N, C-alpha and C positions, 0 to 999 in steps of 0.2 A: 686246899691242904690235902696231901695224899692220904689215902686210907691206910690203916695199920696192916691190912691183909696184903699179901704179895700174890700177884698174878703171874702165871707162866703163859705167854702167848706163843703157841706153836704155829709157825708160819712156813708151810711148804712153799718152795720157790722153784718154778720151772719156766725159764725163758720169760721173765717178767721185767726186763730191764727198763722199759718205758715208764712203768708205774712204781718201781721199787723204792726210789727215793721218797716219793710222796707218801706211800703207805707207811713207811718207817716214821716219817714226820707225824702223820696222823696218829699212829699207835703211841708214839712217845708223848703225845699231848693228852692221853687218857690219864685221869687223875687217880692213879694208883701207883704204889711201888710195884715194879714188874721186871721180869726178864723176858727178853725177846729171843726165843729159841728158833733161829732161822735155819731151815734145812734145805740146802740147795740140792735139787734132784737131777743133777747132771746137765745143768743149763749150758747152752752153746751160743747164747746171744749177748754175752758180756755180764749177765747177772752174777755169775760166780765171782768174777773179778771185782764187781762192785761190792759184793758182800765181804770179800777179803779186805777191800779198802776200808769198809765200815769197821771191821774187826780191828784192823791195824791202826787206824787213825782216830777211832773213837766216834761216838754218836754226835758229839757237839759239832763236828765238821759237817754233818748232814742237816743240821737244823737251821731254819731261816733266821732265828734270833736266839740269844742266850736264854731267854725266858720261855721258849716254845715248848719245852718238855715239862712234864708234871711228875712228881714223885721220883724215886730212884729208878734208873734204867740200866739194867745189865744186858749185854749182848753176848749170846752164845751162838756160835756158828758150827753147823754140822755139814760136811761135804759128802754127799753120797758118791760112791765110786762110779756110778753110771745112772742113767734114767731108770728108776725102779718103780715110780708111781706114787700117787698121793698117799695111799695106805702105808707103803713102806716109809715114806717121809714122816707120817704121823707116828708110826711105831718108834722110829728113832727119836723124834721129838718128845713123845710121852716118856720115854726112858730117861731122857736128859732133864726133864722138867723138875724143878724143885719148889715151885710156888704152892701156896695154899689152894688155889683154884687154877685149873688148866683150861685154857680157852683156845679153840681152833680159829685161826685168822688166815684167810687167803691173802696172797701177795698182790692181787689186782685191786681195782677200786670198786668192785661190785658191792662190797659190804662196807659200811661206815663204822669205823672204830668208836664213834661217839655213841653207838648203841651198846657198847660193852658194859658200861655201868648198869644199865637196865637188865642186861643179860645175866649178870652175876648177882643181882639184888636178891632173888629168891634164895640163893645159897647163903648170902650174908644174913638174911633174915632168919635162917635156920629152918626154912620150909622145904628146901629141895636139896637133893644130892646131885642132880643133873638138870640142866636147863637147855632146851632147844630154842633157837630162834625160829621164826616163821615169817615167810613172805606173804602169807595168805590170810592173816588175821588183822587187817586194818592199817598196816603201815604203808608209807609211800613206796612205790616201785615203778621202775621204767617199764613201759608197755613194749613187749617184744613178741616172742614166738608162741602162737597158740598151741601147737602140738607139743612143745616142750612143757607147757603148763599141763596139758592133758596127761602126758607121760608121768610128770612129777606127781600129780594127784593120784594117778593109777598106781604107781609104785607105793605111795604112802598108804593107800587103801589096802593093797595086798599085804604090806608090812603090818598094818594094824590088825588085819584078820589073823595073821600068824602069831602076833605078839600080844593080842588083846589090849591094845592101846587106842587112844583117840587123838593121836598127833595129827597135825595138818601138813607137815612139811619135813619128811625125813631126809631129803636131799640137801637140806640147808647146810651151809658152811658153818654158821655160828652154833657151836655146841660148847657148853661149859660143864666141867666136872670137878667135884672135890678131888683133892690130890689122892685120897685113898681110893676113890673109884677109878681114876685115871691109871693108877699103878696096878690095879687089880685086873684091868682089861688086857687081854693078850690079843693084839691085832694080827689077824692072819691074812687079810686081803691086802694085796700090793697096790691096787689101783682104786678106781672109784667105787668098787664094791664095798669099800670100807664104811660108807654111810649106812646102808642097811645092816651091815655087821655090827656097828656100834649100837644101833637102835635095838637089835635083837638081844645083844649081850646085856645092855643095861636093863632091858625088860625082864630078862631071866634072873637078874640079881635082885629083883623086887625092890627097886629103889624108888625114892620120891622124885618123880619127873615133872618138871614144869615146862611151860611153853610161853614165850613172850614175843610180841611183834618186833620185827626189825625191818629197816628200810632196805631197798634193793635197787641197785643201778646195774642191770645186766649188760653184758657185752654181746655184740654180734660176733659171728665167726671172723669177719674182716677185722674186728678189733682185738682178736686174740682168744676167743672162746675155744676151749679144747675138748669138752665132753661131746661124745657122739653116740650114734645108735648102738654101737657095740657095748658101750658102757651101760646102756639101758638093759641090754640082754644080760650082762653080767650082774646087774643089780637084781633082776628077777631071780637069777640063780642063787645069789647071796641071800635074798629074802627067804627062799625056800630052805636053803642049806642051814642057815643059822636059826630059822624059825622052827624047824622040826627037831633040831638037836636038843637033847635034854640038858637042863641046867646041871652044872657040876656041883 
């Protein structure tokens, strides 16, 4: 039975045609009333056309069986005029979201939507305003790049130093916010610098932040991974920029 609360799942999409149908099916199976806020970021591989098909034909045509979805499922589609980056997509998605809890969900298969109930539980329990997932506190994960792990942990350490937090994974996709918090955040970063930006801004808002383990099935670059070393440099810049800025 679906929960009384409504989730807004903000899903940036950029050239994810091979995984798009499956991730939509997995998200629809999450046992909550929810809206899928799909933000196409100027895709050129057919993702944009698939999303238009989803909008026009309805979610039922994408499901493997009539009972595959749980709860109410609304589909909202936002088409960015060009490729503007993940931060810009989240900005548009947060503005459009109307649910009680706003959750960031990537359009690939690296993160499992079955983790979403656990992600939002601290908010439902009244303990948290923001919940971060973490790939580093006991969940199943695919073994991949050593230096990516080193960089991720280094960025998290630097962010924690500036924001006086003890998070383990700021670069995680899975972050959940109450609607009030999501609407209060003004996203300035257009690309992957959005992750440290969100971390610094919720830290300065003096919110109750929790962290829960999530599983992770990372992709290789051959499988479509997009983040690169330039994004790491921008992340350092964003950590410093938003870390030293005074709270408004």
